[in-house]
All heavy atoms as a GROMACS GRO file, in nm:
protein
  589
    1MET      N    1 -19.078   6.899 -11.081
    1MET     CA    2 -19.046   6.815 -11.194
    1MET      C    3 -19.087   6.672 -11.160
    1MET      O    4 -19.058   6.622 -11.052
    1MET     CB    5 -18.894   6.821 -11.220
    1MET     CG    6 -18.850   6.726 -11.327
    1MET     SD    7 -18.678   6.743 -11.375
    1MET     CE    8 -18.594   6.676 -11.236
    2ARG      N    9 -19.151   6.606 -11.250
    2ARG     CA   10 -19.197   6.470 -11.229
    2ARG      C   11 -19.103   6.377 -11.306
    2ARG      O   12 -19.083   6.393 -11.426
    2ARG     CB   13 -19.340   6.455 -11.279
    2ARG     CG   14 -19.401   6.322 -11.249
    2ARG     CD   15 -19.548   6.325 -11.286
    2ARG     NE   16 -19.623   6.397 -11.184
    2ARG     CZ   17 -19.690   6.337 -11.087
    2ARG    NH1   18 -19.692   6.206 -11.081
    2ARG    NH2   19 -19.756   6.406 -10.998
    3THR      N   20 -19.046   6.278 -11.234
    3THR     CA   21 -18.951   6.185 -11.293
    3THR      C   22 -18.973   6.048 -11.232
    3THR      O   23 -19.008   6.037 -11.115
    3THR     CB   24 -18.806   6.230 -11.264
    3THR    OG1   25 -18.788   6.362 -11.315
    3THR    CG2   26 -18.705   6.139 -11.329
    4THR      N   27 -18.950   5.946 -11.310
    4THR     CA   28 -18.956   5.809 -11.258
    4THR      C   29 -18.813   5.763 -11.230
    4THR      O   30 -18.726   5.776 -11.315
    4THR     CB   31 -19.020   5.714 -11.362
    4THR    OG1   32 -19.151   5.762 -11.390
    4THR    CG2   33 -19.025   5.572 -11.309
    5VAL      N   34 -18.791   5.712 -11.108
    5VAL     CA   35 -18.659   5.660 -11.072
    5VAL      C   36 -18.677   5.523 -11.009
    5VAL      O   37 -18.782   5.491 -10.953
    5VAL     CB   38 -18.584   5.753 -10.972
    5VAL    CG1   39 -18.551   5.886 -11.035
    5VAL    CG2   40 -18.662   5.771 -10.845
    6GLU      N   41 -18.573   5.442 -11.018
    6GLU     CA   42 -18.571   5.312 -10.952
    6GLU      C   43 -18.469   5.321 -10.839
    6GLU      O   44 -18.353   5.352 -10.862
    6GLU     CB   45 -18.533   5.202 -11.049
    6GLU     CG   46 -18.639   5.173 -11.153
    6GLU     CD   47 -18.604   5.057 -11.242
    6GLU    OE1   48 -18.528   4.966 -11.197
    6GLU    OE2   49 -18.651   5.056 -11.356
    7LEU      N   50 -18.515   5.293 -10.718
    7LEU     CA   51 -18.427   5.299 -10.601
    7LEU      C   52 -18.374   5.160 -10.569
    7LEU      O   53 -18.447   5.062 -10.576
    7LEU     CB   54 -18.503   5.354 -10.481
    7LEU     CG   55 -18.562   5.494 -10.495
    7LEU    CD1   56 -18.643   5.528 -10.371
    7LEU    CD2   57 -18.454   5.597 -10.519
    8ASP      N   58 -18.247   5.155 -10.532
    8ASP     CA   59 -18.191   5.030 -10.481
    8ASP      C   60 -18.256   5.000 -10.347
    8ASP      O   61 -18.313   5.088 -10.282
    8ASP     CB   62 -18.040   5.042 -10.463
    8ASP     CG   63 -17.967   5.054 -10.597
    8ASP    OD1   64 -18.024   5.012 -10.700
    8ASP    OD2   65 -17.853   5.104 -10.598
    9ALA      N   66 -18.246   4.876 -10.304
    9ALA     CA   67 -18.312   4.834 -10.181
    9ALA      C   68 -18.268   4.916 -10.060
    9ALA      O   69 -18.351   4.956  -9.977
    9ALA     CB   70 -18.287   4.685 -10.156
   10ASP      N   71 -18.138   4.944 -10.049
   10ASP     CA   72 -18.090   5.018  -9.932
   10ASP      C   73 -18.138   5.163  -9.931
   10ASP      O   74 -18.175   5.216  -9.827
   10ASP     CB   75 -17.937   5.012  -9.922
   10ASP     CG   76 -17.867   5.068 -10.045
   10ASP    OD1   77 -17.926   5.067 -10.155
   10ASP    OD2   78 -17.751   5.112 -10.032
   11THR      N   79 -18.143   5.227 -10.048
   11THR     CA   80 -18.192   5.364 -10.052
   11THR      C   81 -18.343   5.370 -10.032
   11THR      O   82 -18.394   5.462  -9.968
   11THR     CB   83 -18.152   5.434 -10.183
   11THR    OG1   84 -18.196   5.357 -10.294
   11THR    CG2   85 -18.003   5.454 -10.192
   12ALA      N   86 -18.414   5.270 -10.082
   12ALA     CA   87 -18.559   5.265 -10.060
   12ALA      C   88 -18.590   5.251  -9.911
   12ALA      O   89 -18.683   5.314  -9.860
   12ALA     CB   90 -18.621   5.150 -10.139
   13LYS      N   91 -18.509   5.170  -9.839
   13LYS     CA   92 -18.527   5.155  -9.695
   13LYS      C   93 -18.502   5.288  -9.623
   13LYS      O   94 -18.574   5.323  -9.530
   13LYS     CB   95 -18.433   5.049  -9.639
   13LYS     CG   96 -18.477   4.908  -9.666
   13LYS     CD   97 -18.381   4.810  -9.602
   13LYS     CE   98 -18.422   4.667  -9.630
   13LYS     NZ   99 -18.328   4.570  -9.569
   14ALA      N  100 -18.400   5.362  -9.666
   14ALA     CA  101 -18.370   5.491  -9.604
   14ALA      C  102 -18.485   5.589  -9.626
   14ALA      O  103 -18.524   5.662  -9.535
   14ALA     CB  104 -18.240   5.548  -9.660
   15VAL      N  105 -18.541   5.589  -9.746
   15VAL     CA  106 -18.655   5.677  -9.775
   15VAL      C  107 -18.774   5.639  -9.689
   15VAL      O  108 -18.839   5.725  -9.628
   15VAL     CB  109 -18.690   5.672  -9.926
   15VAL    CG1  110 -18.821   5.744  -9.952
   15VAL    CG2  111 -18.579   5.732 -10.009
   16GLU      N  112 -18.805   5.512  -9.682
   16GLU     CA  113 -18.919   5.466  -9.603
   16GLU      C  114 -18.900   5.495  -9.455
   16GLU      O  115 -18.994   5.534  -9.385
   16GLU     CB  116 -18.944   5.316  -9.625
   16GLU     CG  117 -19.009   5.285  -9.758
   16GLU     CD  118 -19.141   5.358  -9.777
   16GLU    OE1  119 -19.225   5.359  -9.684
   16GLU    OE2  120 -19.162   5.416  -9.885
   17ARG      N  121 -18.779   5.477  -9.406
   17ARG     CA  122 -18.751   5.506  -9.265
   17ARG      C  123 -18.773   5.653  -9.235
   17ARG      O  124 -18.836   5.689  -9.136
   17ARG     CB  125 -18.608   5.464  -9.231
   17ARG     CG  126 -18.572   5.481  -9.085
   17ARG     CD  127 -18.436   5.424  -9.047
   17ARG     NE  128 -18.332   5.452  -9.144
   17ARG     CZ  129 -18.272   5.360  -9.220
   17ARG    NH1  130 -18.309   5.234  -9.214
   17ARG    NH2  131 -18.177   5.396  -9.305
   18LEU      N  132 -18.726   5.741  -9.323
   18LEU     CA  133 -18.744   5.885  -9.305
   18LEU      C  134 -18.892   5.921  -9.311
   18LEU      O  135 -18.940   6.002  -9.232
   18LEU     CB  136 -18.665   5.962  -9.411
   18LEU     CG  137 -18.666   6.113  -9.398
   18LEU    CD1  138 -18.597   6.156  -9.270
   18LEU    CD2  139 -18.598   6.177  -9.518
   19ARG      N  140 -18.964   5.860  -9.402
   19ARG     CA  141 -19.108   5.887  -9.414
   19ARG      C  142 -19.181   5.849  -9.286
   19ARG      O  143 -19.264   5.924  -9.235
   19ARG     CB  144 -19.167   5.808  -9.531
   19ARG     CG  145 -19.125   5.860  -9.667
   19ARG     CD  146 -19.190   5.781  -9.777
   19ARG     NE  147 -19.335   5.813  -9.775
   19ARG     CZ  148 -19.427   5.744  -9.838
   19ARG    NH1  149 -19.393   5.637  -9.908
   19ARG    NH2  150 -19.553   5.779  -9.834
   20ARG      N  151 -19.151   5.730  -9.232
   20ARG     CA  152 -19.217   5.683  -9.110
   20ARG      C  153 -19.181   5.768  -8.990
   20ARG      O  154 -19.267   5.808  -8.912
   20ARG     CB  155 -19.179   5.538  -9.081
   20ARG     CG  156 -19.260   5.436  -9.154
   20ARG     CD  157 -19.239   5.296  -9.096
   20ARG     NE  158 -19.100   5.265  -9.065
   20ARG     CZ  159 -19.013   5.212  -9.151
   20ARG    NH1  160 -19.050   5.185  -9.274
   20ARG    NH2  161 -18.891   5.183  -9.114
   21GLU      N  162 -19.051   5.794  -8.972
   21GLU     CA  163 -19.004   5.863  -8.852
   21GLU      C  164 -19.048   6.009  -8.847
   21GLU      O  165 -19.068   6.065  -8.740
   21GLU     CB  166 -18.851   5.854  -8.842
   21GLU     CG  167 -18.801   5.714  -8.811
   21GLU     CD  168 -18.650   5.703  -8.816
   21GLU    OE1  169 -18.583   5.804  -8.843
   21GLU    OE2  170 -18.600   5.591  -8.792
   22HIS      N  171 -19.059   6.073  -8.964
   22HIS     CA  172 -19.086   6.217  -8.966
   22HIS      C  173 -19.216   6.253  -9.038
   22HIS      O  174 -19.245   6.370  -9.057
   22HIS     CB  175 -18.969   6.292  -9.031
   22HIS     CG  176 -18.840   6.274  -8.956
   22HIS    ND1  177 -18.811   6.342  -8.840
   22HIS    CD2  178 -18.735   6.192  -8.978
   22HIS    CE1  179 -18.691   6.304  -8.796
   22HIS    NE2  180 -18.644   6.213  -8.877
   23GLY      N  181 -19.291   6.152  -9.078
   23GLY     CA  182 -19.419   6.178  -9.143
   23GLY      C  183 -19.407   6.255  -9.274
   23GLY      O  184 -19.491   6.337  -9.306
   24ARG      N  185 -19.302   6.228  -9.349
   24ARG     CA  186 -19.279   6.296  -9.475
   24ARG      C  187 -19.345   6.220  -9.589
   24ARG      O  188 -19.364   6.099  -9.582
   24ARG     CB  189 -19.129   6.305  -9.506
   24ARG     CG  190 -19.045   6.371  -9.401
   24ARG     CD  191 -19.022   6.517  -9.436
   24ARG     NE  192 -18.910   6.579  -9.372
   24ARG     CZ  193 -18.905   6.615  -9.246
   24ARG    NH1  194 -19.002   6.589  -9.166
   24ARG    NH2  195 -18.799   6.678  -9.198
   25GLY      N  196 -19.375   6.292  -9.697
   25GLY     CA  197 -19.421   6.228  -9.819
   25GLY      C  198 -19.301   6.172  -9.894
   25GLY      O  199 -19.186   6.200  -9.862
   26LEU      N  200 -19.327   6.094  -9.996
   26LEU     CA  201 -19.220   6.031 -10.073
   26LEU      C  202 -19.125   6.135 -10.132
   26LEU      O  203 -19.003   6.126 -10.116
   26LEU     CB  204 -19.278   5.942 -10.183
   26LEU     CG  205 -19.177   5.871 -10.272
   26LEU    CD1  206 -19.092   5.774 -10.189
   26LEU    CD2  207 -19.248   5.795 -10.383
   27SER      N  208 -19.178   6.234 -10.200
   27SER     CA  209 -19.094   6.336 -10.264
   27SER      C  210 -19.014   6.414 -10.160
   27SER      O  211 -18.896   6.443 -10.179
   27SER     CB  212 -19.178   6.433 -10.347
   27SER     OG  213 -19.235   6.365 -10.456
   28GLU      N  214 -19.079   6.448 -10.048
   28GLU     CA  215 -19.009   6.522  -9.942
   28GLU      C  216 -18.892   6.441  -9.887
   28GLU      O  217 -18.784   6.495  -9.867
   28GLU     CB  218 -19.105   6.554  -9.828
   28GLU     CG  219 -19.208   6.659  -9.858
   28GLU     CD  220 -19.303   6.675  -9.740
   28GLU    OE1  221 -19.372   6.578  -9.707
   28GLU    OE2  222 -19.304   6.786  -9.683
   29ALA      N  223 -18.916   6.312  -9.863
   29ALA     CA  224 -18.811   6.227  -9.807
   29ALA      C  225 -18.694   6.213  -9.904
   29ALA      O  226 -18.578   6.224  -9.864
   29ALA     CB  227 -18.868   6.090  -9.774
   30ILE      N  228 -18.723   6.190 -10.031
   30ILE     CA  229 -18.616   6.176 -10.131
   30ILE      C  230 -18.538   6.307 -10.142
   30ILE      O  231 -18.414   6.307 -10.143
   30ILE     CB  232 -18.673   6.133 -10.267
   30ILE    CG1  233 -18.725   5.989 -10.258
   30ILE    CG2  234 -18.569   6.146 -10.378
   30ILE    CD1  235 -18.800   5.941 -10.379
   31ASN      N  236 -18.609   6.421 -10.149
   31ASN     CA  237 -18.540   6.549 -10.158
   31ASN      C  238 -18.453   6.576 -10.037
   31ASN      O  239 -18.340   6.627 -10.050
   31ASN     CB  240 -18.641   6.663 -10.177
   31ASN     CG  241 -18.692   6.670 -10.318
   31ASN    OD1  242 -18.616   6.656 -10.414
   31ASN    ND2  243 -18.821   6.692 -10.334
   32GLU      N  244 -18.502   6.543  -9.918
   32GLU     CA  245 -18.422   6.565  -9.798
   32GLU      C  246 -18.294   6.481  -9.800
   32GLU      O  247 -18.186   6.531  -9.768
   32GLU     CB  248 -18.503   6.533  -9.672
   32GLU     CG  249 -18.425   6.562  -9.546
   32GLU     CD  250 -18.507   6.548  -9.420
   32GLU    OE1  251 -18.630   6.565  -9.425
   32GLU    OE2  252 -18.446   6.521  -9.315
   33LEU      N  253 -18.306   6.355  -9.838
   33LEU     CA  254 -18.187   6.270  -9.843
   33LEU      C  255 -18.088   6.318  -9.949
   33LEU      O  256 -17.967   6.314  -9.928
   33LEU     CB  257 -18.228   6.125  -9.867
   33LEU     CG  258 -18.300   6.058  -9.749
   33LEU    CD1  259 -18.353   5.922  -9.789
   33LEU    CD2  260 -18.208   6.047  -9.629
   34ILE      N  261 -18.139   6.365 -10.061
   34ILE     CA  262 -18.049   6.418 -10.165
   34ILE      C  263 -17.978   6.542 -10.112
   34ILE      O  264 -17.856   6.559 -10.131
   34ILE     CB  265 -18.128   6.449 -10.294
   34ILE    CG1  266 -18.172   6.319 -10.361
   34ILE    CG2  267 -18.043   6.534 -10.390
   34ILE    CD1  268 -18.267   6.338 -10.478
   35ARG      N  269 -18.052   6.632 -10.047
   35ARG     CA  270 -17.990   6.753  -9.992
   35ARG      C  271 -17.883   6.720  -9.889
   35ARG      O  272 -17.779   6.784  -9.884
   35ARG     CB  273 -18.097   6.843  -9.930
   35ARG     CG  274 -18.178   6.915 -10.033
   35ARG     CD  275 -18.271   7.018  -9.970
   35ARG     NE  276 -18.361   7.069 -10.073
   35ARG     CZ  277 -18.487   7.031 -10.090
   35ARG    NH1  278 -18.542   6.943 -10.007
   35ARG    NH2  279 -18.560   7.081 -10.186
   36ARG      N  280 -17.911   6.621  -9.805
   36ARG     CA  281 -17.809   6.579  -9.707
   36ARG      C  282 -17.680   6.538  -9.777
   36ARG      O  283 -17.571   6.572  -9.734
   36ARG     CB  284 -17.860   6.463  -9.623
   36ARG     CG  285 -17.963   6.501  -9.521
   36ARG     CD  286 -18.002   6.378  -9.442
   36ARG     NE  287 -18.119   6.399  -9.361
   36ARG     CZ  288 -18.175   6.305  -9.286
   36ARG    NH1  289 -18.124   6.183  -9.283
   36ARG    NH2  290 -18.282   6.333  -9.215
   37GLY      N  291 -17.695   6.462  -9.885
   37GLY     CA  292 -17.577   6.419  -9.960
   37GLY      C  293 -17.506   6.534 -10.026
   37GLY      O  294 -17.383   6.540 -10.029
   38LEU      N  295 -17.581   6.630 -10.079
   38LEU     CA  296 -17.521   6.746 -10.144
   38LEU      C  297 -17.450   6.837 -10.045
   38LEU      O  298 -17.351   6.900 -10.078
   38LEU     CB  299 -17.628   6.826 -10.220
   38LEU     CG  300 -17.686   6.758 -10.344
   38LEU    CD1  301 -17.805   6.839 -10.397
   38LEU    CD2  302 -17.580   6.742 -10.451
   39ASN      N  303 -17.504   6.845  -9.923
   39ASN     CA  304 -17.446   6.933  -9.822
   39ASN      C  305 -17.334   6.869  -9.744
   39ASN      O  306 -17.269   6.936  -9.663
   39ASN     CB  307 -17.556   6.981  -9.726
   39ASN     CG  308 -17.652   7.075  -9.793
   39ASN    OD1  309 -17.616   7.147  -9.885
   39ASN    ND2  310 -17.777   7.073  -9.749
   40ASP      N  311 -17.310   6.742  -9.765
   40ASP     CA  312 -17.202   6.674  -9.695
   40ASP      C  313 -17.070   6.722  -9.751
   40ASP      O  314 -17.033   6.692  -9.864
   40ASP     CB  315 -17.215   6.522  -9.711
   40ASP     CG  316 -17.107   6.446  -9.635
   40ASP    OD1  317 -17.044   6.506  -9.546
   40ASP    OD2  318 -17.088   6.327  -9.664
   41THR      N  319 -16.998   6.800  -9.672
   41THR     CA  320 -16.872   6.858  -9.718
   41THR      C  321 -16.755   6.763  -9.703
   41THR      O  322 -16.648   6.787  -9.756
   41THR     CB  323 -16.841   6.988  -9.642
   41THR    OG1  324 -16.830   6.958  -9.502
   41THR    CG2  325 -16.949   7.091  -9.666
   42GLY      N  326 -16.774   6.657  -9.626
   42GLY     CA  327 -16.664   6.563  -9.606
   42GLY      C  328 -16.554   6.620  -9.519
   42GLY      O  329 -16.441   6.576  -9.523
   43ASP      N  330 -16.587   6.722  -9.440
   43ASP     CA  331 -16.488   6.788  -9.355
   43ASP      C  332 -16.461   6.715  -9.225
   43ASP      O  333 -16.388   6.765  -9.140
   43ASP     CB  334 -16.532   6.932  -9.323
   43ASP     CG  335 -16.522   7.023  -9.443
   43ASP    OD1  336 -16.450   6.987  -9.538
   43ASP    OD2  337 -16.585   7.130  -9.442
   44GLU      N  338 -16.522   6.599  -9.209
   44GLU     CA  339 -16.497   6.524  -9.087
   44GLU      C  340 -16.351   6.486  -9.080
   44GLU      O  341 -16.290   6.449  -9.180
   44GLU     CB  342 -16.584   6.399  -9.082
   44GLU     CG  343 -16.731   6.429  -9.074
   44GLU     CD  344 -16.813   6.302  -9.072
   44GLU    OE1  345 -16.759   6.195  -9.034
   44GLU    OE2  346 -16.930   6.308  -9.110
   45LYS      N  347 -16.297   6.496  -8.961
   45LYS     CA  348 -16.157   6.461  -8.944
   45LYS      C  349 -16.139   6.311  -8.962
   45LYS      O  350 -16.217   6.233  -8.907
   45LYS     CB  351 -16.108   6.502  -8.806
   45LYS     CG  352 -16.106   6.650  -8.785
   45LYS     CD  353 -16.057   6.685  -8.646
   45LYS     CE  354 -16.062   6.834  -8.626
   45LYS     NZ  355 -16.023   6.872  -8.489
   46PRO      N  356 -16.038   6.269  -9.036
   46PRO     CA  357 -16.017   6.125  -9.053
   46PRO      C  358 -15.970   6.063  -8.921
   46PRO      O  359 -15.907   6.130  -8.838
   46PRO     CB  360 -15.906   6.118  -9.159
   46PRO     CG  361 -15.837   6.249  -9.152
   46PRO     CD  362 -15.941   6.348  -9.109
   47PHE      N  363 -16.004   5.938  -8.902
   47PHE     CA  364 -15.961   5.866  -8.782
   47PHE      C  365 -15.810   5.845  -8.787
   47PHE      O  366 -15.756   5.797  -8.887
   47PHE     CB  367 -16.032   5.731  -8.772
   47PHE     CG  368 -15.984   5.648  -8.657
   47PHE    CD1  369 -16.022   5.678  -8.528
   47PHE    CD2  370 -15.898   5.541  -8.678
   47PHE    CE1  371 -15.977   5.602  -8.422
   47PHE    CE2  372 -15.853   5.465  -8.573
   47PHE     CZ  373 -15.892   5.495  -8.444
   48VAL      N  374 -15.743   5.884  -8.681
   48VAL     CA  375 -15.599   5.864  -8.670
   48VAL      C  376 -15.573   5.783  -8.543
   48VAL      O  377 -15.598   5.832  -8.433
   48VAL     CB  378 -15.524   5.999  -8.663
   48VAL    CG1  379 -15.374   5.976  -8.650
   48VAL    CG2  380 -15.555   6.084  -8.785
   49PRO      N  381 -15.528   5.660  -8.558
   49PRO     CA  382 -15.504   5.579  -8.440
   49PRO      C  383 -15.385   5.633  -8.360
   49PRO      O  384 -15.288   5.683  -8.417
   49PRO     CB  385 -15.474   5.440  -8.496
   49PRO     CG  386 -15.428   5.464  -8.635
   49PRO     CD  387 -15.498   5.588  -8.681
   50ARG      N  388 -15.399   5.625  -8.228
   50ARG     CA  389 -15.288   5.666  -8.142
   50ARG      C  390 -15.205   5.543  -8.109
   50ARG      O  391 -15.259   5.434  -8.089
   50ARG     CB  392 -15.340   5.728  -8.014
   50ARG     CG  393 -15.416   5.854  -8.035
   50ARG     CD  394 -15.461   5.914  -7.905
   50ARG     NE  395 -15.537   5.814  -7.829
   50ARG     CZ  396 -15.598   5.837  -7.716
   50ARG    NH1  397 -15.595   5.956  -7.663
   50ARG    NH2  398 -15.666   5.742  -7.654
   51SER      N  399 -15.078   5.561  -8.103
   51SER     CA  400 -14.992   5.450  -8.064
   51SER      C  401 -14.890   5.500  -7.963
   51SER      O  402 -14.861   5.619  -7.954
   51SER     CB  403 -14.922   5.390  -8.185
   51SER     OG  404 -14.837   5.485  -8.244
   52GLN      N  405 -14.840   5.406  -7.886
   52GLN     CA  406 -14.742   5.441  -7.784
   52GLN      C  407 -14.644   5.326  -7.772
   52GLN      O  408 -14.684   5.209  -7.770
   52GLN     CB  409 -14.812   5.466  -7.651
   52GLN     CG  410 -14.721   5.514  -7.543
   52GLN     CD  411 -14.798   5.553  -7.418
   52GLN    OE1  412 -14.918   5.572  -7.422
   52GLN    NE2  413 -14.728   5.565  -7.307
   53SER      N  414 -14.520   5.359  -7.763
   53SER     CA  415 -14.418   5.256  -7.750
   53SER      C  416 -14.426   5.192  -7.613
   53SER      O  417 -14.436   5.259  -7.510
   53SER     CB  418 -14.280   5.316  -7.771
   53SER     OG  419 -14.181   5.218  -7.748
   54LEU      N  420 -14.426   5.060  -7.610
   54LEU     CA  421 -14.426   4.987  -7.484
   54LEU      C  422 -14.285   4.944  -7.443
   54LEU      O  423 -14.267   4.886  -7.338
   54LEU     CB  424 -14.514   4.862  -7.496
   54LEU     CG  425 -14.661   4.886  -7.526
   54LEU    CD1  426 -14.732   4.753  -7.547
   54LEU    CD2  427 -14.726   4.963  -7.413
   55GLY      N  428 -14.190   4.973  -7.530
   55GLY     CA  429 -14.053   4.935  -7.500
   55GLY      C  430 -14.027   4.788  -7.520
   55GLY      O  431 -13.927   4.736  -7.475
   56LEU      N  432 -14.118   4.717  -7.586
   56LEU     CA  433 -14.102   4.574  -7.610
   56LEU      C  434 -14.086   4.547  -7.758
   56LEU      O  435 -14.144   4.615  -7.841
   56LEU     CB  436 -14.226   4.498  -7.561
   56LEU     CG  437 -14.265   4.508  -7.415
   56LEU    CD1  438 -14.400   4.443  -7.394
   56LEU    CD2  439 -14.160   4.441  -7.330
   57ARG      N  440 -14.010   4.447  -7.789
   57ARG     CA  441 -14.002   4.398  -7.926
   57ARG      C  442 -14.067   4.261  -7.927
   57ARG      O  443 -14.022   4.170  -7.856
   57ARG     CB  444 -13.857   4.388  -7.972
   57ARG     CG  445 -13.790   4.522  -7.988
   57ARG     CD  446 -13.718   4.522  -8.121
   57ARG     NE  447 -13.660   4.649  -8.148
   57ARG     CZ  448 -13.705   4.731  -8.242
   57ARG    NH1  449 -13.808   4.697  -8.314
   57ARG    NH2  450 -13.648   4.845  -8.266
   58ILE      N  451 -14.174   4.249  -8.003
   58ILE     CA  452 -14.250   4.123  -8.005
   58ILE      C  453 -14.258   4.072  -8.147
   58ILE      O  454 -14.296   4.144  -8.238
   58ILE     CB  455 -14.392   4.145  -7.949
   58ILE    CG1  456 -14.384   4.194  -7.805
   58ILE    CG2  457 -14.474   4.018  -7.960
   58ILE    CD1  458 -14.518   4.233  -7.749
   59ASP      N  459 -14.221   3.948  -8.164
   59ASP     CA  460 -14.237   3.881  -8.292
   59ASP      C  461 -14.379   3.827  -8.300
   59ASP      O  462 -14.414   3.736  -8.226
   59ASP     CB  463 -14.135   3.768  -8.305
   59ASP     CG  464 -14.148   3.690  -8.434
   59ASP    OD1  465 -14.222   3.735  -8.524
   59ASP    OD2  466 -14.083   3.585  -8.447
   60VAL      N  467 -14.461   3.887  -8.384
   60VAL     CA  468 -14.601   3.848  -8.390
   60VAL      C  469 -14.627   3.734  -8.487
   60VAL      O  470 -14.741   3.699  -8.511
   60VAL     CB  471 -14.692   3.970  -8.425
   60VAL    CG1  472 -14.690   4.071  -8.314
   60VAL    CG2  473 -14.652   4.030  -8.557
   61SER      N  474 -14.522   3.673  -8.539
   61SER     CA  475 -14.542   3.559  -8.627
   61SER      C  476 -14.593   3.438  -8.548
   61SER      O  477 -14.656   3.350  -8.605
   61SER     CB  478 -14.414   3.525  -8.703
   61SER     OG  479 -14.311   3.489  -8.612
   62ASN      N  480 -14.567   3.436  -8.418
   62ASN     CA  481 -14.621   3.332  -8.331
   62ASN      C  482 -14.714   3.400  -8.231
   62ASN      O  483 -14.669   3.458  -8.132
   62ASN     CB  484 -14.509   3.257  -8.260
   62ASN     CG  485 -14.561   3.140  -8.179
   62ASN    OD1  486 -14.674   3.141  -8.132
   62ASN    ND2  487 -14.478   3.038  -8.163
   63VAL      N  488 -14.842   3.393  -8.256
   63VAL     CA  489 -14.940   3.464  -8.174
   63VAL      C  490 -14.938   3.417  -8.029
   63VAL      O  491 -14.949   3.498  -7.937
   63VAL     CB  492 -15.082   3.448  -8.235
   63VAL    CG1  493 -15.186   3.512  -8.147
   63VAL    CG2  494 -15.085   3.508  -8.374
   64ALA      N  495 -14.923   3.289  -8.008
   64ALA     CA  496 -14.922   3.236  -7.871
   64ALA      C  497 -14.807   3.296  -7.791
   64ALA      O  498 -14.826   3.336  -7.675
   64ALA     CB  499 -14.912   3.084  -7.874
   65ASP      N  500 -14.689   3.305  -7.850
   65ASP     CA  501 -14.575   3.364  -7.780
   65ASP      C  502 -14.599   3.513  -7.754
   65ASP      O  503 -14.567   3.564  -7.645
   65ASP     CB  504 -14.447   3.348  -7.862
   65ASP     CG  505 -14.393   3.205  -7.859
   65ASP    OD1  506 -14.440   3.126  -7.775
   65ASP    OD2  507 -14.305   3.175  -7.942
   66ALA      N  508 -14.656   3.583  -7.850
   66ALA     CA  509 -14.682   3.726  -7.833
   66ALA      C  510 -14.782   3.749  -7.719
   66ALA      O  511 -14.763   3.836  -7.635
   66ALA     CB  512 -14.735   3.786  -7.963
   67LEU      N  513 -14.888   3.667  -7.714
   67LEU     CA  514 -14.986   3.680  -7.605
   67LEU      C  515 -14.924   3.648  -7.470
   67LEU      O  516 -14.956   3.711  -7.369
   67LEU     CB  517 -15.106   3.591  -7.631
   67LEU     CG  518 -15.199   3.636  -7.744
   67LEU    CD1  519 -15.304   3.528  -7.771
   67LEU    CD2  520 -15.263   3.768  -7.712
   68GLU      N  521 -14.838   3.550  -7.467
   68GLU     CA  522 -14.772   3.515  -7.341
   68GLU      C  523 -14.686   3.629  -7.290
   68GLU      O  524 -14.684   3.659  -7.171
   68GLU     CB  525 -14.688   3.389  -7.360
   68GLU     CG  526 -14.636   3.332  -7.230
   68GLU     CD  527 -14.570   3.196  -7.250
   68GLU    OE1  528 -14.632   3.111  -7.314
   68GLU    OE2  529 -14.459   3.178  -7.199
   69ILE      N  530 -14.616   3.696  -7.381
   69ILE     CA  531 -14.534   3.810  -7.341
   69ILE      C  532 -14.622   3.924  -7.289
   69ILE      O  533 -14.593   3.986  -7.187
   69ILE     CB  534 -14.447   3.858  -7.459
   69ILE    CG1  535 -14.340   3.754  -7.492
   69ILE    CG2  536 -14.382   3.992  -7.427
   69ILE    CD1  537 -14.266   3.780  -7.621
   70LEU      N  538 -14.730   3.953  -7.360
   70LEU     CA  539 -14.816   4.066  -7.325
   70LEU      C  540 -14.903   4.039  -7.204
   70LEU      O  541 -14.923   4.127  -7.119
   70LEU     CB  542 -14.903   4.105  -7.443
   70LEU     CG  543 -14.830   4.162  -7.563
   70LEU    CD1  544 -14.926   4.176  -7.681
   70LEU    CD2  545 -14.771   4.298  -7.529
   71GLU      N  546 -14.957   3.918  -7.192
   71GLU     CA  547 -15.054   3.889  -7.086
   71GLU      C  548 -14.996   3.808  -6.971
   71GLU      O  549 -15.056   3.797  -6.866
   71GLU     CB  550 -15.173   3.814  -7.146
   71GLU     CG  551 -15.249   3.896  -7.248
   71GLU     CD  552 -15.361   3.819  -7.313
   71GLU    OE1  553 -15.371   3.696  -7.294
   71GLU    OE2  554 -15.442   3.882  -7.382
   72GLY      N  555 -14.882   3.748  -6.992
   72GLY     CA  556 -14.822   3.665  -6.888
   72GLY      C  557 -14.863   3.520  -6.904
   72GLY      O  558 -14.959   3.487  -6.974
   73THR      N  559 -14.789   3.432  -6.839
   73THR     CA  560 -14.814   3.288  -6.854
   73THR      C  561 -14.940   3.242  -6.780
   73THR      O  562 -14.998   3.141  -6.814
   73THR     CB  563 -14.694   3.207  -6.801
   73THR    OG1  564 -14.669   3.246  -6.666
   73THR    CG2  565 -14.571   3.230  -6.884
   74ASP      N  566 -14.987   3.318  -6.681
   74ASP     CA  567 -15.105   3.280  -6.603
   74ASP      C  568 -15.236   3.320  -6.669
   74ASP      O  569 -15.342   3.290  -6.619
   74ASP     CB  570 -15.099   3.341  -6.464
   74ASP     CG  571 -14.979   3.290  -6.386
   74ASP    OD1  572 -14.935   3.176  -6.412
   74ASP    OD2  573 -14.930   3.364  -6.299
   75ALA      N  574 -15.232   3.388  -6.784
   75ALA     CA  575 -15.354   3.440  -6.849
   75ALA      C  576 -15.433   3.332  -6.918
   75ALA      O  577 -15.546   3.354  -6.954
   75ALA     CB  578 -15.316   3.550  -6.948
   76ARG      N  579 -15.377   3.218  -6.937
   76ARG     CA  580 -15.448   3.111  -7.010
   76ARG      C  581 -15.547   3.038  -6.925
   76ARG      O  582 -15.551   3.020  -6.815
   76ARG     CB  583 -15.349   3.013  -7.070
   76ARG     CG  584 -15.270   3.077  -7.178
   76ARG     CD  585 -15.179   2.974  -7.240
   76ARG     NE  586 -15.092   3.045  -7.333
   76ARG     CZ  587 -15.026   2.988  -7.427
   76ARG    NH1  588 -15.036   2.860  -7.447
   76ARG    NH2  589 -14.949   3.058  -7.507
   0.00000   0.00000   0.00000
């Protein structure tokens, strides 16, 4: 199927990069990128930060005091 499309600058760069790196034609590169997007299931595990209690209560409203507690007075 022949269609005219206008690519945004970022997508045009992705197409050109794929063409250069893999020697693809324009249509091949666009089709490959579309297929990648269609096949993306989104099954990646979300990032979950780990935390651990340090047994300290720190008032972070004063950053200087919080840093002094965490790093010590000699850290400056």
